[in-house]
Structures are given as structure tokens and as C-alpha cells.
N, C-alpha and C positions, 0 to 999 in steps of 0.2 A: 588837657590830661597827659599828653606825651611829653610836654615840658616839666610838669610835676615830677613824672616817673624818672625823667631824665636827671633832674636835680637831686633825687633821691639816690639813684645810683651813684652820682658823682660824689655825694656826701659819704656814702658807705665806703667807696673806693679810696677816698682822701682819708678816712679814719683808719682803714686798713693798712695804707701807705705810710702813714704818719706812725702808726703803732710799730710797723715793720722797721722802720727807721730808728726809732727809740730803742728795739730791743736787740739790735745788731751793733757789732763794733762800728765806731769806736767808743759807743756808751758802755758804761759800767754794767748796766742792765743785761748785756749780753753774756755775762758770765753766769748769771743767775737764771736767766729765762731758759727753759729747756729747749734743745733742738728739735725736740717732737712737737713743738709749737712754731718755732721759727722757720723749719724747713717746709713743713706744709703752707705755711703763710706764703713764703718766698714762691713756692711753685705755683700757687694760686694767682698771686698778682701777676707773675710773668706769664703765665700760659693764658689767663684770662685776657690780658692786654694783647697777647699774640694773636688770639682767636678774632679780635676786633680788627686786625689789620693783614692777616694772613693772604686775604684773597684781594686786596686792593693793588689796583695797578702801580701805584706810587711805591708801595713797600715792595712789590715783586721786581720792579724796575730798578730801584736804587738800592734797596738794603738785604733782598734775598741773597745777593752774591756775597755779601760780608757775612750772612749767617751761614751760608754753605761753606765759606772758607774757614770759619771758626769750627764749624762741624768736623771738617777733615782735619784741621789742626789738632781738635780734641783727640780723634781716634790716633793720629800719629804720636801724640804726646803719651798716650796710654800704652801703645806698643812699644815705646823707647823707654818705659819704665817710670813715667810721671806718676805722681801719687794721684791716685783715682779721684779721692774727694776734692783735692785741689783743683784737678782737671774740671770736674763738673761745676764747681763753684765758679771758676773762671768764665767758663762757658755760659752759664746762667746769667751772670752779671753782665756780660757783653749783650746777651740777648735782652735782658731786662732795661738796659740803657736805650737799645734801638727801638724796642716796641713801645716803650714809654714816650720816646722822642715822636714816634709817628702816631701812634694811638691818641695822645693828647692834643696832637696838632690843632685840630678844630674844636676840641672840647672846651669852650671857654669857661664853663662852670668849673671843671675838675682844675683847670689852670689857675683861676682866681682863688679856689680854696686851698690849693698847694702853696701859692704865693702868700697868701695870709699865714698858713701854718708857719713857714718859714720866717716870716716877719716877727711873729709872736714868739718863735722859738729863740732866734736871735737876740731880741729884746729881753726876754725873760732870763736868758743865760748871762746876758751882759750885766742886768741889774744885780743878779743873785752872786755874780762873780765879784763886783765891787763890793758888796756887803760882806761877802765871805773872805775876801782880802783884807778889809779893814778889821772885820769881826775877829780873826785869827791873829794878826799880826799886832793889833792893839789889845789883844786879850779881852775883847768884849763878849765874845761867844764861846761856849764850851764845846770842844771836840774830843772825840774819843780815838785812839789810835787802835786800827785794825787792819787786817790783811785784806787785799783786793786782789781777785783772780785766782787762778788754779794751776796745779802743775808746777812747772818751771817758772811760769811768768806770774809771780806772786809779789804785789808791792805793799808795803806798810805805809799807809796813808792815816791822816787824821780825818776824822768823819763826822759830819754833822747831818741828821736827817733831812733837814730842809735846805741846807747850803751846800750839801755834797762833799767833795773831797779836797784836801790840802796836801801837797807834796811839799815838805820842808826841804829847803836847800841851803848849804852853809856857802856864804858870800864874805868877801873881806870884811864888809860892814857888819856881819853877823849872820844869824839864821833868818831867812825869809821864807814865809809860806807861800807856795806858789799854787795858784787855783788849778784844779783839774776839774772843779765843779762836778758833772755827773758824766765826765768822759774819762777814759783809761789813763790819760797822761796830759800834763800841761801843754806839751807840744800839740795834741790834737784839740785842745781848747783854744789855744792861741790861732791856730790854722783856721778853725771855723769862724771864729769872730773876727779876725784881722782880715779875711777874704771877703766877708759880708759887708764890712765897713764900707767897701767901694760900692755896693748896691743899695746902701740906705737911700741915696737921692732918687733912686728909681722906685722905691718903695713909698716915700713920702713926698708930697706935693708941696706943702707950705715950707717955704724956705727957712723960717726960724725954727720950726719944729725939726726940720732935717739937721740943722746944726747941732740941736739939742740931743737928738737920738745918735748922730755920729759922735759926739762926745761921750755919750754913755757906752756905745760899742767900742770906742777906742780905748777907754778906761778899763772896759771889760776884758778887751783882748790883751792889754799890758799886764793885766793882774795875773796872767798866767807866768810871767817872768820868763817866758820861753824866749831864748836868744834869737831864734828864727823869726818871731814876731817883731822884735826890734829891728832886725835886718831888713824883713820884707818892708815895713813902714818906711824906712829910710830910703830904700831903693825905689819904692813906687812914688813916694812924695818927691823924690828927686827926678824921677820920669815925668811926673805932672808938671814940674817946674820947667824941664827941658821941652816939652811939648808946647807949654804956655810961651817960652820964649822963642821957639821956632815959629809959632803962629805970629808973633808980633814981627818978626822978620819977613813974614809972608810965606812961609813954608808950611804947608798943610797936606793932609790926606796921604798919598802914597809916598810922596817926597819925604815928608816928616818921619813916616815909618820906616823907611830905607835908612835915613840917617840915623834915627834912633837905635835900629837894629845894629848897624855898624859900631855906633858908639858903645853899645852894650856889648857886643862881642869882643871889642878892643879892651874894655874895662875887665871883662872874665880873664882874658888871656894875661893882662898886666897882673892882675890878682895872683893867678895860677903861677904864672912864671917870673914876676918880679918881686913882689910883695913877700917879705918874711913871713911864712905861715905861722910860726911860733908867736912872732909878735902880735899878729892879727889875732890870734886866738887869746892872747893875754889881754888885749884892748877889749875883746868882746866880754870877757869875764868867764867865770866856771860855766861850762856847758859840757853836752855828750858829743863835742866835735871830734875829740880824739878816738872815741869809740866808733863814731860814723865812719871816719877815715879808715879805721881798720877793717870794717864791714866792707868799705868800697874797695879795698885793696884785694880781699878774697873775690868779691865779684869780678873785678878786673881780670884777675888770674883766670877765672872760668871764661871770660870773653877772649882773652889772648891765647887760651888752648883750644878753643871751639873750632870745629870743622865748619867749611862753608854752610852746610845743610843745618847745623846748630846754630850758627850765627843768624841764618835767615828765619828758620823755623822755632829756635828755642831748645831748651833741654827739658821742658815740662815744668808746668807749676808744681811748686814745692821742691824743686831740685836743691836750691840753696840751702834751705833748711835741712835737707835730707844729707847734703854732702858737706856741711860745715858746722861748726858749733856756734855759730852765731847767724842770725838772718841778715837781710839787707834792708837798710832805712831809707834807701833812696828807691820809690816805685818806679822810676823810669829805667835805672839800671836793674833793678829785679825784673822788670818786664823785659828787658833787652836778653838777659840771661836765660829766663825761663820761658818766655812766649816768642821770643824771635824779633828780627828787625821788622817784618812786615806787620806783625800785630800791634806792636809798639807805635809804629807809625799810623796805624788806623786808629789807634786809641787817642793818640795826640791830635788827630784831625778831628775827632769827634769832641774833644775837650774845646779846641780852637774853634770849631764850627758853632758851638753852643755859647760861646764867651766873647767873640771877636768884637761884637759891637759894644760890649762893656770893657773897653781896653784895659782900665786899671785893675778890675777884677780879674781879668785874664792875666795880666802879668803877675799879680799876686798868686793866683792859683798856679802858674806854671813854675814860680819860685818854690812854692812849698811842696810841689811835686818832685823836688830834689831833696826832700827832707823828711816828710812823715808818710807812712805806708797807708794812704787813705783811698787809693785809686778805687779798688774793688770793695767798696762799701756803699750801702744805700743812701747814706747821708750825703757823700760826695757826689754820687751819681744824680740824684734829685736835685741837689744844689746847682751843678751846672745846667740842669734843664730849666730851674726856675729862672736863673739869669737869662736862659733864652726866651723863655716865655714872658719875662718883664720887658725885653726888647721888642718882642712881637707886639706887646701890649701898647707900647709907645709909638708904633710905627704909624 
């Protein structure tokens, strides 16, 4: 009887968490589903999970100090003028990430259900992405031009009720419909599928089926025609080749990781200091790189003019949007400005802790964290946890 009840609870939770993921950014549904539904669901999932771990010794010893730090930081951010709603959301997302990590640690039923949900979501979005890309660009499927979003953040996309949204963009070769699917931008779509491409081999056991699913996910990711998707695939595939080459030379484990880290750092320095940035952007083709650079310049100015306390603890969530006419598209820089150095380090430790055993997924994820603001979203948080659970399952 207890096992049946346990499974029913796990099933209810996974349905609630899955729904919560799909009605929050970066999904388009977040624009149309009322906050009066999304916020209570957020609170229920977070505090229900917290209740299951709050008195456990493991949580008290390792995670309660983090919880207390972000509680004190939230009070500090509010007192210095941080946007109250943004502060609360930041705190709740940190809390959600920690309590889900701990509460699901030994819940094999919930783990398995969430892993299956993500596999189905990745597979479905990939297939729909390929069909949508071919359907729009070959004029095989009809789409209707309609606005997406609200307020100042309104996009004009082509929409099909089954296949989702298309963002047309002018390239030298002509207009190409970039797939957004059911996410707000092509970059979000590209991020989700390109990173999960590197988890497919852990979802699927059959070797030939893995190749087939990877091909589908690869094509789905590239259908977004997001410049960053192409960059990430090139860098990660090159990284895979480098590790393979070092393995042939007998370099494995920590030695290989150290050499790779040094080579990556050197490559970044060369790109930033030696390579002609205008030429590089020209090679990459039309993208939002110039706009992102301008945003980064603004955020860099905030960092350069910050006091020691502001560098360590941040200026408060929502600061950039409040004090600039543009947001920040680099979530790590955004976190440094708004949440401070300590919070940013803790967040990156969490991401690396959840993903380090899936090396290439981790590299892809860290690369994307320099491009799209997905850090404090349910889709991202649960995704890195799914990576962790997949690795736990294979131990």
C-alpha cells in the first residue's frame, strides 16, 4: 500500500512540476497563463519540497547555510532598493533548486518520471522543429503573422497552432524562417535542444537508436538558426576531439581536464585580444552579437563603478533593467552585477556540481550561460537536475 501511495504522490508531483515548467519562461505560454495560477503553483512546489527536507540532517548541514545566506542577501537587496518582485523570484528559484536537489535525491520514482518527461519534451520539440523549419521555408504549411508577448517585449512571429512559432530573418542568401517552436526566441530553442543533444546517450541504451535520436535533436537545434547553437556545437565537438586525442596520448582524468582548461582559456584570450571582432562577426553571419556587446558594455560600466560591497553582494535583482534602457543577455554578467560575486560563485558551483559527470553537456551549458538569460527558469533548473539524476542512475 505504501509503495502505491508513494508512486501516486510522485506522479502528481511530476505533473505539477511539468506543468510549472511549460507555463513559465522561456515558453510562450508564460505570456498567456495568469500569474495567479503560476505563482501559487511555484509556491506550492517549492514549499512542499522544502517541507520534505527541512528537518533532515543532510539538508541542515550542507544546504541550510546557503538558504540563510540568500535570505540575508534578499533582505540586503530590498534595503538598497532592489526590485521587490525580482528579489523574491531570485530567492525562490534558488530555494527551489536546492530543495529539489535534496528532496528528490532518494526518490527514484520521481527521478524516473522527470527524466522521461524531459526525454519526451526534447524528442517532441526536435521533431516539431524539423517539420516546422521545412514546412515554413518550403511553403508546405500555412502560418499566420501575429504578435507574441506584452508591453515593450512584443515580437512579430509567424504562427501555426501545431508547430508553434517562426522568426523570419534576412540572411545574404535570402529570408530564412528560424524556429522558435513554443519558446519565446530561437536562441532559447537552440539552447534547450543543443545542450540536451549531449544527454541523449544517457537516455537511450541502444547504440543505433542513440545515433538516430541524436541526429533528430541535432537537426532540431540547428533549425533555430541561432548563431550560438552553431558556435556551441563547433566548440563542444572540437572539445570532444581534443579529449579523444589526449586519451590516445595517454592523458586522462585531471591531467586532461587541466590541459583542456588551459587551452580553452588561451583560445578565449586569443579571440578577445588578437582576432578582429568585426571579421569574426562577419564570418558568423547576421546575429544579435552587436546588440549583446552593447548590453555587455553597459553592465561592465556598472561593475567598474561598483563599490567593494556592491561587487561582493550585488546591487539587487532587477538593477540593470531599472537603471538602463536595455537588459543584460549574459546571465553570468547579470548575476555578477545584480547578485554579486558570492552568489554568482554559488550558482555556478550548483550548475557544475549537477553536470560535471556529463562533461560535454556541462561545457555546452556553461557556454550558453554567456548568451541567453535562462538561469532562473524552471526549465533550466530542472534540466541540470535531470543531468545529475541521469548520472546517478548510471553509477
